[in-house]
C-alpha positions as CSV (number, residue, x, y, z in Angstrom):
1,M,250.2,74.1,101.2
2,T,251.0,71.9,98.2
3,M,249.0,71.9,95.0
4,E,246.9,68.5,95.7
5,A,246.2,70.1,99.1
6,L,244.8,73.0,97.6
7,I,242.4,71.3,94.9
8,L,241.2,69.1,97.9
9,N,239.8,71.8,99.6
10,Y,238.4,73.6,96.5
11,W,236.3,70.3,96.1
12,W,235.1,70.3,99.6
13,V,234.1,74.2,99.4
14,V,232.4,73.3,96.3
15,V,230.5,70.2,97.8
16,A,229.9,72.2,101.0
17,L,228.1,75.1,98.8
18,M,226.3,72.4,96.8
19,C,224.6,70.8,99.6
20,A,224.1,74.4,101.3
21,V,222.1,74.9,98.0
22,L,220.9,71.4,97.4
23,N,220.1,70.2,101.1
24,R,216.5,70.3,100.6
25,Y,216.5,68.1,97.4
26,I,219.0,65.8,99.3
27,L,217.1,64.9,101.8
28,R,214.2,64.5,99.9
29,I,215.8,62.1,97.9
30,F,217.7,60.5,100.8
31,F,215.6,60.9,103.7
32,G,212.4,61.5,102.5
33,M,211.9,65.1,104.2
34,I,208.7,67.2,103.5
35,V,208.9,71.0,104.8
36,V,205.1,72.6,105.1
37,P,205.2,75.8,105.6
38,E,203.0,77.8,108.7
39,D,200.5,79.0,105.9
40,R,200.0,75.8,103.8
41,I,198.4,72.2,104.1
42,G,200.2,69.6,102.7
43,L,198.0,67.1,101.0
44,V,199.1,63.7,100.6
45,T,198.7,61.3,97.2
46,K,200.3,57.5,97.7
47,K,201.2,56.2,94.5
48,F,201.6,52.4,95.7
49,V,202.2,50.4,98.6
50,L,204.6,47.5,98.5
51,Y,203.4,45.3,101.5
52,G,200.3,44.8,103.3
53,P,196.9,43.9,103.5
54,G,195.3,47.1,102.6
55,K,196.8,47.8,98.9
56,E,193.9,49.1,97.5
57,L,190.7,51.7,98.0
58,P,187.2,49.6,98.9
59,D,184.8,50.0,95.7
60,G,183.1,53.4,95.8
61,R,185.7,55.0,98.0
62,I,188.1,57.8,97.1
63,I,189.9,58.9,100.2
64,A,192.2,56.3,101.7
65,I,192.3,56.3,105.4
66,K,193.8,53.2,106.2
67,G,197.0,53.4,104.5
68,E,195.7,52.2,100.8
69,A,197.4,53.6,98.0
70,G,195.2,57.1,96.4
71,F,194.3,60.0,98.1
72,Q,195.0,60.2,101.7
73,G,192.6,61.8,104.0
74,K,195.5,62.2,106.7
75,T,196.8,65.9,106.2
76,L,199.9,67.4,106.8
77,A,200.1,70.2,109.6
78,P,202.8,72.7,109.1
79,G,206.3,71.4,110.2
80,L,208.7,69.0,109.1
81,Y,208.4,65.5,107.9
82,F,210.7,62.4,106.9
83,G,210.2,59.1,105.0
84,M,207.7,61.1,102.3
85,W,209.7,59.2,99.5
86,F,209.7,60.7,96.3
87,W,209.0,57.9,94.7
88,Q,205.9,56.9,96.9
89,Y,204.1,60.1,97.8
90,T,202.9,63.3,96.1
91,V,203.0,65.9,98.8
92,T,200.7,69.3,97.4
93,M,200.9,72.5,99.2
94,E,197.5,74.0,99.5
95,E,196.3,77.5,101.3
96,F,194.4,77.4,104.5
97,T,190.3,77.8,103.7
98,V,189.8,81.3,104.6
99,I,185.8,82.0,105.5
100,P,185.6,86.1,105.9
101,E,183.3,88.0,108.3
102,G,179.3,87.8,107.4
103,Q,179.9,84.5,105.3
104,I,179.8,80.9,105.9
105,G,181.3,78.3,104.3
106,L,179.1,75.2,102.9
107,I,180.7,71.7,102.6
108,M,179.8,69.2,99.9
109,A,181.6,65.9,100.8
110,K,183.0,63.9,97.3
111,D,183.4,60.6,99.8
112,G,181.9,58.8,102.5
113,A,178.5,56.9,103.2
114,E,175.2,57.0,101.0
115,I,172.4,59.7,102.5
116,P,169.7,57.5,103.2
117,T,166.8,57.7,100.8
118,G,164.2,60.4,101.3
119,N,167.1,62.9,102.5
120,I,169.3,65.2,100.5
121,L,171.7,66.3,103.3
122,G,174.2,64.6,104.9
123,H,173.8,64.6,108.8
124,K,176.3,65.9,111.3
125,V,179.4,64.2,112.5
126,E,182.4,64.9,114.9
127,C,185.2,65.9,112.6
128,D,186.8,69.2,113.7
129,N,184.8,71.3,111.5
130,F,185.6,69.0,108.8
131,Q,189.3,69.5,109.6
132,D,189.6,65.9,110.2
133,A,188.7,63.9,107.1
134,V,189.9,60.5,108.6
135,K,187.5,60.8,111.5
136,F,184.7,62.5,109.4
137,L,185.1,58.9,107.4
138,E,185.7,56.6,110.4
139,S,182.5,58.4,111.9
140,G,180.1,57.8,109.2
141,G,180.0,61.1,107.3
142,Q,178.0,60.9,104.5
143,R,179.0,62.0,100.9
144,G,177.4,64.9,98.8
145,R,175.7,68.3,100.8
146,Q,176.4,68.6,104.5
147,T,173.6,70.1,107.2
148,C,176.5,71.6,108.9
149,Y,178.6,74.8,107.8
150,I,181.7,76.6,108.9
151,T,181.7,80.1,110.1
152,S,184.2,82.8,109.6
153,G,187.7,82.0,109.9
154,S,190.6,80.0,108.9
155,Y,190.4,75.9,108.4
156,R,192.5,73.0,107.7
157,I,190.3,71.6,105.2
158,N,191.6,68.5,103.0
159,T,190.3,69.6,99.5
160,L,190.5,66.5,98.2
161,L,187.7,65.4,100.6
162,F,185.9,68.6,101.1
163,Q,184.6,71.3,98.7
164,V,183.6,74.4,100.1
165,S,181.4,77.3,98.9
166,V,181.6,80.6,100.2
167,T,178.1,82.2,101.2
168,D,176.3,85.6,102.7
169,M,174.8,85.3,106.0
170,I,171.0,85.7,106.2
171,R,170.1,89.1,107.3
172,I,166.4,89.9,108.0
173,Q,165.6,94.2,108.2
174,E,163.6,95.5,111.3
175,S,159.8,95.5,110.9
176,M,160.3,92.2,108.9
177,V,159.6,88.4,109.2
178,G,161.2,85.4,107.7
179,I,159.3,82.6,106.5
180,V,161.0,79.3,106.8
181,T,160.7,76.3,104.1
182,T,163.1,73.6,105.1
183,L,164.6,71.3,102.4
184,D,164.8,68.4,104.2
185,G,163.4,66.3,107.0
186,L,160.2,64.0,107.4
187,P,157.5,64.3,105.2
188,I,154.4,66.5,106.4
189,E,151.7,65.0,108.4
190,R,148.7,64.3,106.6
191,D,145.8,67.0,106.9
192,Q,148.5,69.6,107.3
193,I,150.1,72.2,105.7
194,A,153.1,73.3,107.4
195,G,155.6,70.8,109.6
196,K,154.9,70.4,113.3
197,L,156.6,73.3,115.8
198,I,160.0,72.0,117.0
199,E,162.0,74.0,119.7
200,G,165.8,74.0,120.4
201,H,167.5,74.3,116.9
202,N,168.4,77.7,117.4
203,N,166.2,79.6,114.7
204,F,167.4,76.6,112.4
205,Q,171.0,77.3,112.7
206,D,171.5,73.9,113.8
207,F,169.4,72.1,111.5
208,D,170.8,68.8,112.5
209,E,169.5,69.1,116.0
210,F,166.0,69.8,113.7
211,I,166.1,66.8,112.2
212,N,167.1,64.9,114.9
213,K,164.2,66.2,116.9
214,G,161.5,65.1,113.4
215,G,161.3,68.1,112.1
216,N,159.3,68.0,108.9
217,R,160.6,69.5,105.4
218,G,158.4,72.2,103.8
219,L,156.6,75.4,105.0
220,Q,157.5,75.6,108.9
221,P,155.1,77.4,111.5
222,Q,157.6,79.1,113.5
223,V,159.2,82.3,111.8
224,V,162.6,84.2,112.1
225,L,162.5,87.7,113.5
226,A,165.1,90.7,112.4
227,G,168.8,89.8,113.1
228,S,171.7,88.1,111.2
229,Y,171.8,84.5,111.2
230,N,174.1,81.7,109.7
231,L,171.5,79.5,107.9
232,N,172.5,76.8,105.5
233,P,170.6,77.8,102.0
234,W,171.0,74.1,101.0
235,A,168.8,73.1,104.0
236,I,166.3,76.0,104.4
237,Q,164.8,78.9,101.8
238,L,163.6,82.0,103.6
239,E,161.4,84.5,102.5
240,Q,160.9,88.0,104.0
241,I,157.7,89.5,104.3
242,P,156.7,92.6,106.5
243,M,155.5,91.8,110.0
244,T,151.5,92.3,110.1
245,E,150.2,95.5,111.7
246,I,147.1,95.9,113.6
247,A,146.1,99.7,113.6
248,I,144.8,101.6,116.7
249,G,140.7,101.2,116.6
250,Y,141.1,98.0,115.0
251,V,141.8,94.1,116.6
252,G,142.9,90.8,114.7
253,V,140.7,88.1,114.7
254,V,143.4,84.9,113.9
255,I,142.7,82.1,111.7
256,S,145.0,79.2,111.9
257,Y,145.4,76.8,109.4
258,I,147.4,74.3,111.4
259,G,147.6,73.1,114.5
260,N,145.0,70.2,116.3
261,D,141.2,70.1,115.8
262,G,140.2,72.8,119.1
263,N,137.5,72.4,120.8
264,D,134.2,74.7,120.2
265,L,134.2,77.1,122.8
266,T,130.9,79.5,121.8
267,G,128.4,77.0,122.9
268,A,125.6,75.0,121.2
269,D,123.7,78.2,120.3
270,F,126.4,79.6,117.9
271,K,126.1,77.4,115.0
272,H,128.5,79.3,112.3
273,G,131.7,77.6,112.9
274,N,134.2,76.8,115.6
275,I,136.0,79.3,117.9
276,V,138.9,77.8,119.2
277,A,141.9,78.7,122.1
278,K,145.1,79.9,120.7
279,G,146.9,77.3,119.1
280,S,144.4,75.3,117.6
281,K,142.9,75.3,113.8
282,G,140.2,77.7,113.4
283,V,139.4,80.8,114.5
284,W,140.7,82.2,118.0
285,L,138.8,83.6,120.6
286,E,141.3,85.9,121.5
287,P,141.7,88.6,119.0
288,L,145.0,90.8,118.6
289,G,145.2,94.3,119.8
290,P,146.8,96.9,118.1
291,G,150.5,96.5,117.7
292,K,152.7,94.5,115.3
293,Y,152.9,90.8,115.0
294,P,155.5,88.1,113.5
295,I,152.4,86.4,111.6
296,N,153.5,83.8,109.1
297,K,150.6,84.4,106.5
298,Y,151.0,80.9,104.9
299,V,149.7,79.2,108.0
300,M,147.8,82.2,109.5
301,K,145.4,85.1,108.4
302,V,144.7,88.0,110.6
303,E,141.4,89.7,109.7
304,P,141.2,93.3,110.7
305,V,138.0,94.4,112.5
306,P,137.3,97.8,113.2
307,T,136.1,98.3,116.7
308,T,135.0,101.9,116.5
309,N,132.0,103.3,115.1
310,L,131.8,102.1,111.5
311,V,130.1,104.8,109.0
312,L,128.8,103.1,105.6
313,N,127.2,105.4,103.2
314,W,124.3,104.2,100.7
315,A,125.7,107.1,98.1
316,S,126.9,107.1,95.1
317,A,129.1,110.3,95.5
318,R,130.6,109.2,99.0
319,S,133.1,106.6,100.3
320,E,134.7,106.6,103.3
321,A,138.3,105.8,103.9
322,H,138.0,102.2,105.4
323,N,136.1,101.1,101.5
324,L,133.9,99.2,103.0
325,D,131.1,101.1,101.3
326,K,132.8,101.2,98.0
327,N,130.7,98.9,96.2
328,L,127.1,100.6,97.9
329,C,125.1,103.2,96.0
330,T,122.5,105.2,96.4
331,I,119.1,102.9,96.7
332,T,116.7,103.3,94.3
333,V,112.9,102.8,95.9
334,R,109.8,103.3,94.2
335,S,106.3,104.5,95.8
336,K,102.7,103.2,96.3
337,D,101.8,105.8,93.6
338,G,104.6,104.5,91.0
339,F,107.0,107.0,91.1
340,P,110.4,106.1,91.6
341,F,113.0,108.3,93.7
342,N,116.7,108.1,95.6
343,L,117.8,108.3,98.7
344,D,120.8,108.2,100.3
345,V,121.1,106.5,103.8
346,S,124.2,106.2,106.6
347,Q,124.2,103.6,108.3
348,I,126.5,103.5,111.5
349,I,127.1,100.1,113.1
350,H,129.9,98.7,116.1
351,V,131.5,95.4,116.5
352,P,132.7,94.8,119.8
353,T,136.3,93.6,120.8
354,T,134.5,90.3,122.2
355,E,132.2,89.6,119.3
356,A,134.8,90.3,116.7
357,P,135.9,86.7,116.0
358,K,132.0,85.6,115.8
359,V,131.7,87.9,113.1
360,I,134.8,86.5,111.3
361,A,134.0,83.0,111.6
362,R,130.3,83.9,110.3
363,F,131.3,86.0,107.8
364,G,134.7,85.2,107.0
365,N,135.4,89.1,106.7
366,M,134.0,92.6,107.0
367,V,133.5,93.0,103.4
368,N,130.8,90.2,103.7
369,L,129.2,91.5,106.5
370,V,128.4,94.5,104.6
371,S,127.5,92.5,101.1
372,Q,125.4,89.8,102.8
373,V,123.8,91.5,105.8
374,L,124.0,95.0,105.8
375,E,123.5,95.7,101.9
376,P,120.6,93.9,101.4
377,T,118.9,94.6,104.8
378,I,118.7,98.0,104.8
379,G,118.1,98.0,100.4
380,N,115.2,95.8,101.2
381,Y,114.0,97.8,104.3
382,F,113.6,100.9,102.6
383,R,112.2,99.7,99.5
384,N,109.5,98.2,101.0
385,S,109.2,101.1,103.4
386,A,108.6,103.3,100.5
387,Q,105.8,100.7,98.9
388,D,103.8,101.6,101.7
389,S,103.3,105.3,100.7
390,D,103.3,107.9,98.1
391,V,106.6,110.3,97.6
392,I,104.6,112.9,99.6
393,A,104.0,110.9,102.3
394,F,107.2,109.5,102.4
395,L,108.8,112.9,102.4
396,S,106.8,114.3,105.0
397,T,107.2,111.3,107.5
398,R,111.1,111.2,107.4
399,K,111.6,111.7,110.8
400,E,109.4,108.9,111.9
401,R,110.4,106.2,109.1
402,Q,114.2,107.2,110.3
403,E,113.4,105.9,113.7
404,S,111.7,103.1,112.4
405,A,114.7,101.9,110.4
406,K,116.8,102.5,113.0
407,E,114.7,100.0,115.3
408,H,114.3,97.0,112.6
409,I,118.0,96.9,111.6
410,R,119.1,97.0,115.2
411,K,117.2,93.9,116.0
412,V,118.4,92.5,112.7
413,L,122.2,93.2,113.3
414,D,122.1,91.9,117.2
415,E,121.3,88.4,115.4
416,Y,125.1,88.9,113.8
417,N,126.7,90.1,117.0
418,V,127.1,93.8,115.6
419,N,125.6,96.6,117.3
420,A,123.7,99.1,115.2
421,V,124.3,102.4,116.5
422,D,122.3,104.7,114.3
423,T,120.6,105.0,111.0
424,L,120.3,108.0,109.2
425,I,118.1,109.2,105.9
426,G,120.2,111.4,104.0
427,D,119.1,113.2,100.8
428,I,116.1,112.5,98.9
429,V,115.9,112.9,95.3
430,P,112.1,112.5,94.3
431,P,111.1,112.8,90.4
432,E,111.8,116.2,88.4
433,S,108.0,116.4,87.4
434,L,106.5,115.6,90.7
435,M,109.1,118.1,92.4
436,K,107.7,120.9,89.6
437,T,104.0,120.1,91.0
438,L,104.8,119.9,94.3
439,T,107.1,123.6,93.8
440,D,104.0,124.7,91.9
441,R,101.6,123.6,95.1
442,K,103.2,125.0,97.7
443,I,103.7,128.2,95.6
444,A,100.0,128.3,95.2
445,E,99.3,127.8,98.7
446,E,102.1,130.7,99.4
447,Q,100.3,133.1,97.3
448,K,96.7,131.8,98.6
449,V,97.9,133.2,101.9
450,T,99.5,136.4,100.9
451,Y,96.3,137.2,98.9
452,N,94.4,136.5,101.9
453,T,96.6,138.6,103.8
454,Q,96.3,141.7,101.3
455,K,92.4,140.8,101.1
456,Q,92.5,141.2,105.1
457,A,94.5,144.4,104.4
458,Q,92.4,145.8,101.7
459,E,88.8,145.2,103.8
460,T,90.5,146.7,106.5
461,R,91.3,149.7,104.5
462,Q,87.9,149.9,102.8
463,G,86.3,150.2,106.2
464,M,88.8,153.1,106.6
465,E,88.3,154.8,103.4
466,K,84.2,154.3,104.2
467,E,84.5,155.9,107.1
468,T,86.6,159.2,105.6
469,A,84.5,159.0,102.6
470,I,81.2,159.6,105.1
471,A,83.3,161.8,107.5
472,D,84.4,163.9,104.4
473,M,80.7,163.7,102.5
474,Q,78.9,164.7,105.9
475,K,79.9,168.3,105.1
476,D,78.7,167.7,101.6
477,M,75.4,166.1,102.9
478,V,74.5,169.0,105.2
479,K,75.1,171.4,102.6
480,A,73.2,169.8,100.1
481,Q,70.3,169.5,102.6
482,Q,70.4,173.0,103.2
483,S,70.4,173.6,99.3
484,V,67.4,171.5,98.5
485,E,65.7,173.4,101.3
486,I,66.8,176.7,99.8
487,A,66.0,175.4,96.1
488,E,62.5,174.2,97.5
489,R,61.9,177.3,98.4
490,T,63.1,179.1,95.6
491,A,61.0,176.5,93.1
492,S,58.0,177.6,94.7
493,A,58.6,181.1,93.4
494,T,59.2,179.5,90.1
495,V,57.6,176.4,89.8
496,K,55.9,177.3,86.6
497,K,58.8,177.2,84.6
498,S,59.2,175.1,81.6
499,E,57.9,171.9,82.5
500,G,59.0,170.5,79.2
501,D,62.7,171.8,80.0
502,A,62.5,170.7,83.2
503,A,61.8,167.0,82.0
504,G,64.9,167.3,79.4
505,V,67.1,168.0,82.0
506,K,65.6,165.8,84.6
507,L,66.1,163.0,81.6
508,A,69.7,164.4,80.9
509,V,70.5,164.0,84.3
510,G,68.8,160.5,84.6
511,A,71.2,159.5,81.6
512,E,74.2,160.9,82.9
513,A,73.6,159.3,86.2
514,E,73.0,155.4,84.6
515,A,76.1,156.1,82.4
516,T,78.3,157.0,85.8
517,K,77.0,153.5,87.4
518,M,77.3,151.6,84.3
519,R,80.8,152.8,83.7
520,A,81.2,152.5,87.8
521,H,79.9,149.2,87.5
522,A,82.3,148.2,84.4
523,E,85.5,149.6,86.2
524,A,84.4,147.9,89.4
525,E,84.3,144.5,87.6
526,A,87.9,145.0,86.0
527,T,89.6,146.0,89.2
528,K,87.7,142.7,90.9
529,A,89.3,140.9,88.2
530,R,92.8,142.1,89.2
531,A,92.6,142.4,92.8
532,H,89.1,141.6,94.8
533,A,90.2,143.5,97.4
534,D,90.4,147.0,95.3
535,S,87.1,146.2,93.7
536,E,85.6,146.5,97.0
537,A,86.9,149.7,97.8
538,I,86.1,150.9,94.5
539,K,82.8,149.3,94.8
540,L,82.2,151.4,98.2
541,K,83.5,154.4,97.4
542,A,81.4,154.5,93.6
543,S,78.3,153.7,96.0
544,A,79.1,156.5,97.9
545,E,79.6,159.0,94.9
546,A,76.5,157.4,93.2
547,E,74.6,158.4,96.4
548,M,76.4,162.2,96.5
549,I,75.4,162.4,92.7
550,S,71.8,161.0,93.4
551,L,71.1,163.7,96.2
552,T,73.1,166.5,94.1
553,G,70.9,165.4,91.2
554,S,67.5,165.5,93.1
555,A,68.9,169.0,94.5
556,E,69.5,170.4,91.2
557,A,66.1,169.0,89.5
558,G,64.0,170.6,91.7
559,K,66.1,173.7,91.7
560,I,65.8,173.6,87.5
561,L,62.1,172.6,87.9
562,A,61.2,175.6,90.3
563,V,63.1,178.1,87.5
564,G,61.4,176.5,84.9
565,K,58.0,177.0,86.1
566,S,58.8,180.4,87.0
567,T,59.6,180.8,83.5
568,A,56.9,179.3,82.2
569,A,54.8,181.8,83.8
570,A,56.8,184.6,82.7
571,Y,56.9,183.5,79.3
572,E,53.0,182.7,79.5
573,L,52.2,186.9,80.8
574,A,54.8,188.3,77.9
575,V,52.7,186.2,75.0
576,K,49.6,187.6,76.6
577,A,51.0,191.3,76.7
578,L,52.6,190.8,73.2
579,G,50.9,188.5,71.3
580,G,52.5,185.4,70.0
581,E,54.0,186.4,66.5
582,N,56.0,189.3,68.5
583,F,57.0,187.5,71.5
584,T,58.6,184.6,68.7
585,R,60.8,187.6,67.1
586,Y,61.5,189.2,70.3
587,K,63.2,186.1,71.3
588,I,64.8,185.2,68.3
589,T,66.4,189.0,68.3
590,E,67.5,188.1,71.8
591,E,68.9,184.9,71.5
592,L,71.2,186.4,68.0
593,S,72.2,189.5,70.4
594,K,73.6,187.0,72.5
595,G,75.3,184.7,69.8
596,K,77.3,187.8,68.5
597,V,75.3,187.0,64.8
598,K,75.9,190.0,62.2
599,L,72.9,190.4,60.1
600,I,74.4,192.8,57.8
601,P,77.7,191.9,56.1
602,D,80.6,194.3,55.4
603,V,80.2,193.9,51.7
604,L,77.5,193.2,49.5
605,I,78.3,191.7,45.8
606,G,75.5,191.9,43.4
607,S,75.2,191.8,39.7
608,S,72.7,194.9,38.9
609,G,72.6,198.3,40.1
610,P,71.2,201.7,39.1
611,N,75.0,202.4,37.6
612,G,75.4,198.8,36.3
613,A,78.2,197.6,38.7
614,S,79.5,194.1,38.1
615,A,80.8,191.2,40.4
616,M,84.1,192.6,39.5
617,D,83.8,195.5,41.0
618,G,82.8,193.9,44.4
619,L,86.0,191.7,44.3
620,L,88.1,194.6,44.0
621,G,86.2,196.5,46.7
622,I,87.3,193.2,49.1
623,K,90.8,193.5,47.9
624,L,91.1,197.1,48.9
625,M,89.6,196.4,52.0
626,E,92.3,193.7,52.8
627,L,95.4,196.2,52.1
628,M,93.8,198.9,54.0
629,D,93.2,196.4,57.1
630,P,95.5,193.5,56.7
631,A,94.3,191.8,59.9
632,G,90.6,192.1,59.7
633,R,88.4,189.4,58.7
634,R,84.7,190.7,57.0
635,E,82.2,188.5,55.8
636,V,81.1,189.0,52.2
637,M,77.6,187.7,51.4
638,P,76.3,187.6,48.0
639,A,73.2,189.9,46.9
640,A,71.3,187.3,46.2
641,A,71.5,185.9,49.2
642,L,70.9,189.0,51.1
643,A,67.9,189.2,49.2
644,E,66.6,186.3,50.2
645,E,66.8,186.9,54.1
646,K,64.8,190.0,53.5
647,P,60.9,189.4,54.6
């Protein structure tokens, strides 16, 4: 092979290699070839139009759908394309739009028809989930935020026309309810606070269906229950609230703020509000039983009404768990005699299930029933009742007043469709000063009963002691009578004893008896002041003793009289026998001997004598005698005194 052939082959190899390396660019330049990868989409921009009627885009449009120069609505799917000359077309490779699980894609169109005045979202058009931009624009798609959205997946979206925002799905938790407020639609009708009920929009997930059926913007009566929903946040605002729970022992009276004005089902006798059928505006006739309900709190209100017996306490220190009586306090009343006092009252009521709507229609809630009916009715009844009697009478007739209050309150509550089960009067607290008076009076009454009982016991005891004393004195009385008889017989022998001595003794006995009687009387009076019963016993005993003393005294007096008379007669005979002077000396000597009186002293001291002795001699003699007899006692008499005694 020649050198020229080698060089030629070399150049062919170089050309082949260059073609292999630069074939993409060569094909792009000479054939206008474009290759779109399988994970990309080609966005086409047409730089100019050489010929044809549609050289420029219409005013207000930014996407070309008929070959005009500019951003092209038609995109290039993955594949091979020719004729896309680089001097006329620019092709940008864009990744697919991917919506993750649990999210949705919100679409905002940069081109399209104008949204009608009053609307804020573009309506739905058929455009293969916004993957066919040309069809979107040809079908009348509107620029701006769209009502439709795309769910999780991959999409060939022309981002020159559509801007995609990814947001989370709406999740409503268990025991919660979603309150819906729509941001687009027709205005709410006059005199309504929420839109009309629309069916068939799949819990607002098909918002175009909601709009097409005449849905209103604003608060919606329909709620969304627990679950996950594809809701367009540009079209819907959602607030989650707990479901309405009606506890056991209660019913829920529904007050609806929406709906048509229904016919009143209570009749002409009930003039305190309309009670209507379910679905109408007003208080529903049929209450809700215990359970959980998805209630829209903005269009309906549920008032719980207890159907069990309800206790209300008019007591400052006690309140029930329902707290309907938290504002009630102890009732202060004033009696007829002007004393204020407090009393606690408990009222038991029952609201029948069928009457619960009437109670709510009349008062609005149970708190108003208590404050507007029960509180003034019960308070005024007991105030009026207390003014008809004094405090003592009110306390003593508590049971009767409780029964009267029960009957009166029952009649009043019957007019308000409430049953009065019972009325109970609790603690009654009279004034402290009056209570002290009553306590003192009661103590005095009890003491009087005690004293009467003690008196009866003492009277019985007195009778017993009297009989015992009489029985005990019977022996003494018999003995005294016998002594009297003996004394009378003895007195007859000594009747002439000195009447003077007898009279003296009689006076002494009388004085003693009188003194004894006075002491007994004084003691009886003192004892009577301490205990009347003891005084009576002592008085009877004193009388018995006085009678015994009198009988004994009489007997002794008789005896003494008889002895005195006999002694007097004996003295008279002695005087006649001895003579008056000698008899007197005899009696004096006898009495001195009985008294053991010394007539002659042991030592006689004088100032004269045959030997000329002095008083000093006498004193020395006394001292000598004391030494001889230390324990003895001798009488010393002066000589002058002795001389005076001598006759």
